N, C-alpha and C positions, 0 to 999 in steps of 0.2 A: 504494500500500500504506500502511495506517495502523497505528498502535499498537493493541493490544487495548484495549477500553474499561476494563478493570480491570488496572492495573499498579501495585500498591501500593508496590513498591520504588522507584518514581519519584515517589510522592506524599508531600510533606513532612508532611501531616497524619497519614498512616499511620505514617510514621517516628516522629513525635512520640508518637503513641498507643502504639506498640510500646515506645518508650523508657520512658514513664511506667509502663506495665504491668510491664515487666521490672525497673525500678529503684526504683519507689516503691509499687507496689500488689500485687506478687507475694507469694505464700505468706502471705496475710493472711486471717484469718477475722473477719468483722464481726458484731457482736451485733445492731445495729439499722441501719435505713436512714440515720439521722442519722450514725452512725459512718462509713458508706460516703461520704456527702456530705462530711463533715469531712475524711476522709483524702484524698479526691480534690481538695478545695480546697487542702489543704496541699501536695499533690504539684504541683498546677498552679502555685501561688504560688511555690514553690521553683524550679520550672522557668522560670517567667516572669521571675524576678528575675535569672537567669543568662543574659543575652542571648547571650553567646559560645557557650554550650552549645546554645541554641536554634538559633543560626545554623549551627553545625556539623551538627546533626541534620537540619535542613531543607534543607541544601545539600550532600548527600553527594557526594563526588568521583566515585563510580561513576555516579551519576545524571547528573551533568554530562557525563561521558565518553560515556555511552549516548546522551544527547540530542544531543550534537555529532555522534556517529557516525551517528545516524539522520537528522539533518538533511543530513549530507554525502551520503548516498545517496538523498535525496529522500523520506524517510518522514516524514509529519507526524503530530502527535498527533490523537486523535479530536476532532471538534468538539463543544462542549458545546451542548445545546439552549438556546435563548433563553428568558428568563423568560416571554415571552408564550405559548410553545408548551407549557410544562410546567404541569400542573394538579395 
């Protein structure tokens, strides 16, 4: 038995995106595309400068617990396709 191919709660990138969306980009109306890019860059730079926050978001305790539990019962994560097989 393997994990479903889409498990965003276990994906550190999804957790980071959700954090940035909720804390830096929510409830904002942008006038131009340049405004969107500027705000996204500011949000990312603020996030990247706080390594402790990034570490805590990317390594959620429940994700660690779920991974350990799944490994304990013999469930492995889905295999990613190799670069040669993806086009």
